[in-house]
DSSP file (Angstrom, degrees, kcal/mol; ACC not computed):
  #  RESIDUE AA STRUCTURE BP1 BP2  ACC     N-H-->O    O-->H-N    N-H-->O    O-->H-N    TCO  KAPPA ALPHA  PHI   PSI    X-CA   Y-CA   Z-CA
    1    1 A M     >        0   0    0      0, 0.0     4,-1.6     0, 0.0     3,-0.4   0.000 360.0 360.0 360.0 -44.0  -17.7   62.3  126.8
    2    2 A S  H  >  +     0   0    0      1,-0.2     4,-2.6     2,-0.2     5,-0.2   0.807 360.0  60.1 -69.3 -26.4  -18.2   65.8  128.3
    3    3 A T  H  > S+     0   0    0      2,-0.2     4,-2.1     1,-0.2    -1,-0.2   0.865 103.9  50.8 -68.4 -32.9  -19.0   64.2  131.7
    4    4 A I  H  > S+     0   0    0     -3,-0.4     4,-2.2     2,-0.2    -2,-0.2   0.924 112.3  46.3 -66.5 -43.5  -15.5   62.6  131.7
    5    5 A V  H  X S+     0   0    0     -4,-1.6     4,-2.5     2,-0.2    -2,-0.2   0.903 111.8  50.9 -66.3 -41.0  -13.9   66.0  131.0
    6    6 A I  H  X S+     0   0    0     -4,-2.6     4,-2.2     1,-0.2    -1,-0.2   0.897 110.1  50.7 -64.0 -39.3  -16.1   67.7  133.6
    7    7 A G  H  X S+     0   0    0     -4,-2.1     4,-2.0     2,-0.2    -2,-0.2   0.904 110.9  48.1 -63.5 -41.4  -15.0   65.1  136.1
    8    8 A M  H  X S+     0   0    0     -4,-2.2     4,-2.1     2,-0.2    -2,-0.2   0.886 112.2  49.0 -67.3 -38.1  -11.3   65.6  135.3
    9    9 A L  H  X S+     0   0    0     -4,-2.5     4,-2.2     2,-0.2    -2,-0.2   0.856 108.9  53.2 -69.5 -34.1  -11.7   69.4  135.5
   10   10 A A  H  X S+     0   0    0     -4,-2.2     4,-2.3     2,-0.2    -2,-0.2   0.896 109.1  49.4 -65.5 -39.3  -13.5   69.0  138.9
   11   11 A L  H  X S+     0   0    0     -4,-2.0     4,-2.5     2,-0.2    -2,-0.2   0.904 110.1  50.9 -63.9 -41.1  -10.5   67.0  140.1
   12   12 A A  H  X S+     0   0    0     -4,-2.1     4,-2.0     1,-0.2    -2,-0.2   0.889 109.8  50.5 -63.0 -38.5   -8.2   69.7  138.8
   13   13 A A  H  X S+     0   0    0     -4,-2.2     4,-2.4     2,-0.2    -2,-0.2   0.906 110.2  49.7 -65.4 -41.4  -10.2   72.3  140.7
   14   14 A L  H  X S+     0   0    0     -4,-2.3     4,-2.2     2,-0.2    -2,-0.2   0.926 111.9  47.0 -63.6 -44.8  -10.0   70.2  143.9
   15   15 A L  H  X S+     0   0    0     -4,-2.5     4,-1.8     1,-0.2    -1,-0.2   0.862 111.8  51.7 -65.7 -34.6   -6.3   69.8  143.7
   16   16 A T  H  X S+     0   0    0     -4,-2.0     4,-2.2     2,-0.2    -2,-0.2   0.897 108.3  50.8 -67.9 -39.9   -5.9   73.5  142.9
   17   17 A I  H  X S+     0   0    0     -4,-2.4     4,-2.1     1,-0.2    -2,-0.2   0.913 109.5  51.0 -63.2 -41.9   -7.9   74.4  146.0
   18   18 A L  H  X S+     0   0    0     -4,-2.2     4,-1.1     1,-0.2    -1,-0.2   0.886 109.9  50.6 -61.6 -37.8   -5.7   72.1  148.1
   19   19 A R  H  < S+     0   0    0     -4,-1.8    -2,-0.2     1,-0.2    -1,-0.2   0.884 109.9  49.6 -67.3 -38.7   -2.6   73.8  146.7
   20   20 A V  H  < S+     0   0    0     -4,-2.2    -2,-0.2     1,-0.2    -1,-0.2   0.870 109.5  52.0 -67.6 -36.2   -4.0   77.3  147.5
   21   21 A L  H  < S+     0   0    0     -4,-2.1    -1,-0.2    -5,-0.2    -2,-0.2   0.718  90.5  94.8 -76.3 -20.2   -4.9   76.2  151.1
   22   22 A R  S  < S-     0   0    0     -4,-1.1     2,-0.3    -3,-0.2    -3,-0.0  -0.360  93.1 -95.6 -66.8 151.6   -1.3   74.9  151.7
   23   23 A R  S    S+     0   0    0     -2,-0.0     2,-0.3     6,-0.0    -1,-0.1  -0.542  71.4 123.8 -71.5 129.0    1.0   77.3  153.4
   24   24 A G        -     0   0    0     -2,-0.3    -4,-0.0    -4,-0.1     2,-0.0  -0.915  60.8 -57.5-164.5-173.5    3.1   79.1  150.8
   25   25 A S     >  -     0   0    0     -2,-0.3     4,-1.8     1,-0.1     5,-0.1  -0.253  49.1-109.0 -75.9 168.4    4.0   82.5  149.5
   26   26 A V  H  > S+     0   0    0      1,-0.2     4,-2.4     2,-0.2     5,-0.2   0.881 119.9  56.1 -64.5 -37.8    1.5   85.0  148.3
   27   27 A A  H  > S+     0   0    0      1,-0.2     4,-2.3     2,-0.2    -1,-0.2   0.899 105.2  51.7 -62.9 -40.3    2.7   84.5  144.8
   28   28 A D  H  > S+     0   0    0      1,-0.2     4,-2.0     2,-0.2    -1,-0.2   0.904 111.2  47.5 -62.1 -40.9    2.0   80.8  145.0
   29   29 A R  H  X S+     0   0    0     -4,-1.8     4,-2.5     2,-0.2    -2,-0.2   0.882 110.5  51.4 -69.3 -37.6   -1.5   81.4  146.2
   30   30 A V  H  X S+     0   0    0     -4,-2.4     4,-2.3     2,-0.2    -2,-0.2   0.915 110.6  48.5 -65.4 -42.0   -2.2   84.0  143.5
   31   31 A I  H  X S+     0   0    0     -4,-2.3     4,-2.2     2,-0.2    -1,-0.2   0.893 111.2  51.5 -64.4 -38.6   -1.0   81.5  140.8
   32   32 A G  H  X S+     0   0    0     -4,-2.0     4,-2.1     2,-0.2    -2,-0.2   0.906 110.4  47.6 -63.8 -42.1   -3.2   78.9  142.4
   33   33 A L  H  X S+     0   0    0     -4,-2.5     4,-2.1     2,-0.2    -2,-0.2   0.871 110.6  52.1 -67.7 -35.4   -6.3   81.1  142.3
   34   34 A D  H  X S+     0   0    0     -4,-2.3     4,-1.9     2,-0.2    -2,-0.2   0.901 109.4  50.1 -64.8 -39.6   -5.5   82.1  138.7
   35   35 A M  H  X S+     0   0    0     -4,-2.2     4,-2.0     2,-0.2    -2,-0.2   0.893 108.1  53.2 -63.9 -39.4   -5.4   78.4  137.9
   36   36 A L  H  X S+     0   0    0     -4,-2.1     4,-2.0     1,-0.2    -2,-0.2   0.894 107.5  51.0 -63.2 -39.7   -8.7   77.9  139.6
   37   37 A L  H  X S+     0   0    0     -4,-2.1     4,-2.3     1,-0.2    -1,-0.2   0.887 108.3  52.3 -64.8 -37.6  -10.2   80.6  137.5
   38   38 A L  H  X S+     0   0    0     -4,-1.9     4,-2.2     2,-0.2    -2,-0.2   0.866 107.8  51.5 -66.2 -35.1   -8.9   78.9  134.4
   39   39 A V  H  X S+     0   0    0     -4,-2.0     4,-2.5     2,-0.2    -1,-0.2   0.892 109.1  50.7 -67.2 -38.6  -10.5   75.7  135.4
   40   40 A V  H  X S+     0   0    0     -4,-2.0     4,-2.3     2,-0.2    -2,-0.2   0.912 109.6  50.5 -64.3 -42.1  -13.8   77.5  135.9
   41   41 A V  H  X S+     0   0    0     -4,-2.3     4,-2.2     1,-0.2    -2,-0.2   0.923 111.8  47.9 -60.3 -44.2  -13.5   79.0  132.4
   42   42 A A  H  X S+     0   0    0     -4,-2.2     4,-2.7     1,-0.2     5,-0.2   0.891 109.4  53.7 -65.1 -39.3  -12.8   75.5  131.0
   43   43 A L  H  X S+     0   0    0     -4,-2.5     4,-2.3     1,-0.2    -2,-0.2   0.924 110.5  45.9 -61.2 -44.3  -15.8   74.0  132.9
   44   44 A V  H  X S+     0   0    0     -4,-2.3     4,-2.3     2,-0.2    -1,-0.2   0.907 113.6  49.5 -66.2 -40.4  -18.2   76.6  131.5
   45   45 A A  H  X S+     0   0    0     -4,-2.2     4,-2.2     2,-0.2    -2,-0.2   0.908 112.2  47.0 -65.4 -41.8  -16.8   76.1  128.0
   46   46 A V  H  X S+     0   0    0     -4,-2.7     4,-2.5     2,-0.2    -1,-0.2   0.891 112.2  50.9 -67.3 -38.3  -17.1   72.3  128.2
   47   47 A D  H  X S+     0   0    0     -4,-2.3     4,-2.0    -5,-0.2    -2,-0.2   0.910 110.7  48.6 -64.5 -41.4  -20.6   72.6  129.5
   48   48 A A  H  X>S+     0   0    0     -4,-2.3     5,-2.2     1,-0.2     4,-0.8   0.889 112.6  48.2 -65.7 -38.7  -21.6   75.0  126.7
   49   49 A A  H  <5S+     0   0    0     -4,-2.2     3,-0.2     2,-0.2    -2,-0.2   0.890 110.8  51.5 -68.6 -38.2  -20.0   72.6  124.1
   50   50 A G  H  <5S+     0   0    0     -4,-2.5    -2,-0.2     1,-0.2    -1,-0.2   0.866 116.0  40.1 -66.1 -36.1  -21.8   69.6  125.7
   51   51 A R  H  <5S-     0   0    0     -4,-2.0    -1,-0.2     2,-0.2    -2,-0.2   0.571 104.6-131.3 -85.9  -9.8  -25.2   71.4  125.5
   52   52 A Q  T  <5 +     0   0    0     -4,-0.8     2,-0.4     1,-0.2    -3,-0.2   0.927  67.2 123.2  54.2  49.2  -24.4   72.8  122.1
   53   53 A S      < -     0   0    0     -5,-2.2    -1,-0.2    -6,-0.1     3,-0.2  -0.994  52.8-161.7-139.3 142.2  -25.5   76.2  123.4
   54   54 A G    >   +     0   0    0     -2,-0.4     3,-1.0     1,-0.1     4,-0.1   0.031  56.7 116.1-110.8  26.4  -23.7   79.5  123.5
   55   55 A E  T 3  S+     0   0    0      1,-0.2     3,-0.3     2,-0.1    -1,-0.1   0.878  82.4  32.7 -64.8 -39.5  -25.9   81.2  126.1
   56   56 A H  T >  S+     0   0    0     -3,-0.2     3,-0.7     1,-0.2    -1,-0.2  -0.011  79.2 113.9-110.7  29.4  -23.3   81.6  128.9
   57   57 A L  T <>  +     0   0    0     -3,-1.0     4,-0.7     1,-0.2    -1,-0.2   0.544  67.0  69.3 -81.2  -4.8  -20.1   82.1  126.9
   58   58 A E  H 3> S+     0   0    0     -3,-0.3     4,-2.4     2,-0.2    -1,-0.2   0.813  89.0  66.5 -74.3 -30.5  -19.8   85.7  128.2
   59   59 A L  H <> S+     0   0    0     -3,-0.7     4,-2.8     1,-0.2     5,-0.3   0.917  98.1  48.4 -59.8 -48.0  -19.0   84.3  131.6
   60   60 A P  H  > S+     0   0    0      0, 0.0     4,-2.3     0, 0.0    -1,-0.2   0.877 111.4  52.3 -61.8 -33.8  -15.6   82.7  130.6
   61   61 A L  H  X S+     0   0    0     -4,-0.7     4,-2.1     2,-0.2    -2,-0.2   0.944 113.5  41.7 -65.2 -47.5  -14.6   85.9  128.9
   62   62 A V  H  X S+     0   0    0     -4,-2.4     4,-2.5     2,-0.2     5,-0.2   0.917 116.5  48.3 -67.3 -43.8  -15.3   88.1  131.9
   63   63 A V  H  X S+     0   0    0     -4,-2.8     4,-2.4    -5,-0.2    -1,-0.2   0.895 111.8  50.4 -65.3 -39.6  -13.8   85.6  134.4
   64   64 A G  H  X S+     0   0    0     -4,-2.3     4,-2.2    -5,-0.3    -1,-0.2   0.910 111.8  46.9 -64.5 -42.5  -10.7   85.2  132.3
   65   65 A L  H  X S+     0   0    0     -4,-2.1     4,-2.6     2,-0.2     5,-0.2   0.911 113.0  48.7 -66.2 -41.9  -10.2   89.0  132.1
   66   66 A L  H  X S+     0   0    0     -4,-2.5     4,-2.4     2,-0.2     5,-0.2   0.897 111.3  50.6 -64.8 -39.3  -10.7   89.5  135.8
   67   67 A G  H  X S+     0   0    0     -4,-2.4     4,-2.1    -5,-0.2    -2,-0.2   0.921 111.9  47.2 -63.1 -43.9   -8.3   86.7  136.6
   68   68 A F  H  X S+     0   0    0     -4,-2.2     4,-2.4     1,-0.2     5,-0.2   0.937 113.6  47.4 -63.2 -47.1   -5.7   88.2  134.3
   69   69 A L  H  X S+     0   0    0     -4,-2.6     4,-2.2     1,-0.2    -2,-0.2   0.885 112.3  49.2 -64.6 -38.6   -6.1   91.7  135.7
   70   70 A S  H  X S+     0   0    0     -4,-2.4     4,-2.4    -5,-0.2    -1,-0.2   0.892 111.0  50.0 -69.0 -37.5   -6.0   90.5  139.3
   71   71 A T  H  X S+     0   0    0     -4,-2.1     4,-2.2    -5,-0.2    -2,-0.2   0.917 112.4  46.9 -65.9 -42.7   -2.9   88.5  138.7
   72   72 A V  H  X S+     0   0    0     -4,-2.4     4,-2.3     2,-0.2    -2,-0.2   0.891 112.1  51.5 -65.4 -38.8   -1.1   91.4  137.1
   73   73 A T  H  X S+     0   0    0     -4,-2.2     4,-2.1     2,-0.2    -2,-0.2   0.929 111.9  45.0 -64.7 -45.7   -2.2   93.7  139.9
   74   74 A V  H  X S+     0   0    0     -4,-2.4     4,-2.8     2,-0.2     5,-0.2   0.884 111.9  53.3 -66.6 -37.4   -0.9   91.4  142.6
   75   75 A A  H  X S+     0   0    0     -4,-2.2     4,-1.9     2,-0.2    -2,-0.2   0.911 109.7  47.8 -63.8 -41.3    2.3   90.9  140.7
   76   76 A A  H  X>S+     0   0    0     -4,-2.3     5,-2.2     2,-0.2     4,-1.3   0.890 112.5  49.9 -65.4 -38.5    2.8   94.7  140.5
   77   77 A Y  H  <5S+     0   0    0     -4,-2.1     3,-0.3     1,-0.2     5,-0.2   0.929 111.8  47.0 -64.7 -45.4    2.1   95.0  144.2
   78   78 A L  H  <5S+     0   0    0     -4,-2.8    -1,-0.2     1,-0.2    -2,-0.2   0.828 110.6  52.8 -66.9 -31.3    4.6   92.3  145.1
   79   79 A R  H  <5S-     0   0    0     -4,-1.9    -1,-0.2    -5,-0.2    -2,-0.2   0.782 116.5-115.6 -74.5 -25.9    7.2   93.8  142.9
   80   80 A G  T  <5S+     0   0    0     -4,-1.3    -3,-0.2    -3,-0.3     3,-0.2   0.574  82.6 117.9 103.2  12.0    6.8   97.2  144.6
   81   81 A D      < +     0   0    0     -5,-2.2     2,-1.0     1,-0.2    -4,-0.2   0.476  48.7  92.6 -87.3  -1.7    5.5   99.2  141.6
   82   82 A G              0   0    0     -6,-0.7    -1,-0.2    -5,-0.2    -5,-0.1  -0.223 360.0 360.0 -89.1  47.6    2.1   99.9  143.3
   83   83 A S              0   0    0     -2,-1.0    -1,-0.2    -3,-0.2    -2,-0.1   0.481 360.0 360.0 -86.2 360.0    3.1  103.3  144.8
């Protein structure tokens, strides 16, 4: 069961990478990279659930926080509040 979910998340990561590489605005690329980070968080969580181990569950927390902070920072920069 977890291999099916991991395969679907890998497909989502591939499609997200293709979306980031397409020409678009900076905001579109930032949202795509944030989505890619969320897929990575989901991959680690599904892997931990499949192994029934909580050894690497700090990684999704740190990656999720970094993704959120980077998205907010870029949004503030694009809005013009980063003076």
